[in-house]
N, C-alpha and C positions, 0 to 999 in steps of 0.2 A: 825574171830572175831577177835577184838585183843584190847586191853586197852589203853584207852589215860586220862594220868593224866598232869594237870594243874597247877603248885603252884604256884601263886602272890600273894605280896604283896598288904593292902589296903592302899591306901593314910589315912594319920594320920587322927583320928575324924572320920573316916569312919563304923565303922563298925555297927553301929546303922542302919546309910543309906543303908547296904547289908544287915543284916536283911529285911527293911524294901523292896529293891528289892525282895529280895525272896517268903516272903511272896503273894506279886503282882504277879510275875509266877509261884506257882503254889497255888493263890487264882485268884483271877478275870483273868488270865491274860493263867489262865491254857492250856487247847484248844491251844487260840498259841504259847505260848512256846514248847506243845510235839508237835505241828506240823514242828514248828523249830529243833527238836531233830529228825525229820522223815528227813527233807531238807538235814540233815546235816550227815544222816546213824550213829546219835548214839539213844544206842538201851536205852542208862540208864542212869543216871547225878547224880553223889551224891556228894555233897561238905560239907564240912570240915571246922571249925575254927583250926587252931592254931595261938599263939602267941612265939614270941620267943624275949628275948628282946625287950618289947618295940613297936613291929612290930608285927600286925596283918596277919596275911595271911590265905588265899581261899587256899585249893586244890580240884579241882574237876575231879573227877575217872570219866570217861567215857568209858561202854562198846559199840564197835563201830565195825559197817561191815568194813570189808578190804579197801573201798573205801574213807573212812569216812576226813584221814589226806587231800589225794587231794580234797578233797569238801570244809572243810574250811579252803583251800587257798585262795576258793572266797567269804570267811566272808563276810571280813571288808572292801568287795565294793559293797556287794547285793544290789540291790535298794527294795530289801521285803521288807515293814513296820515294821513287828516283828524285822527283820535281822537288819533296824537301829537304831530302838529306843531300842536292847538290847546293840549292839555293844557303843549306845551315854551313856547309866548308867556303862558299865565298865568302859568304858574311865573316866568317872564321878568318880567312886570310887578306882580303881587301879592306880597301880604308874606302867607301861609294860616300863618302859629302863630298857633295856638290860643292868644287873648286869655286871657291865667292858668289856663291849661290848661282849659278849656274848650271842653268840641265845639263843632263850630261848623256843625254840622243843628242846625236850630231843632225845635221840637217842637207839633205844634197842643194848642194851650190849646180851643178853639171850632168848632163849627161850625151857621149858622143858617140854615136856609131863607126866606124869605121866603113863597115859597106856600106850602108844605104845613107854615109853623111850626114847623116838627121845628129842633130844640136836639138837639146831640150836646156832650157835654163830652168832655175827654180831659187831665184833673189829677187 
């Protein structure tokens, strides 16, 4: 099990549209959204809004199976209708331009398990 965190800026003026998108995926498209998460080995989805210097950011946190990152690599090229609709919504709402040419994926630096006291570093 792993945690995946995505932090992406919204395009200017898109906060209301993002809220409408959320209302749709947790309302009429709830079953389709659940199926999408399952296809990509995502167990949960928690979304947060944060505003920094007049820029709205959406932070999405997923509890995920270990194979989720590999599955997610195929998301943007999926032919599944829900995946395509979802990707279109994200592209309309977010500014995915990497900042200063940086990669958008985060890298795990360390993992510490309190119960076993096991520390794994990935530096």
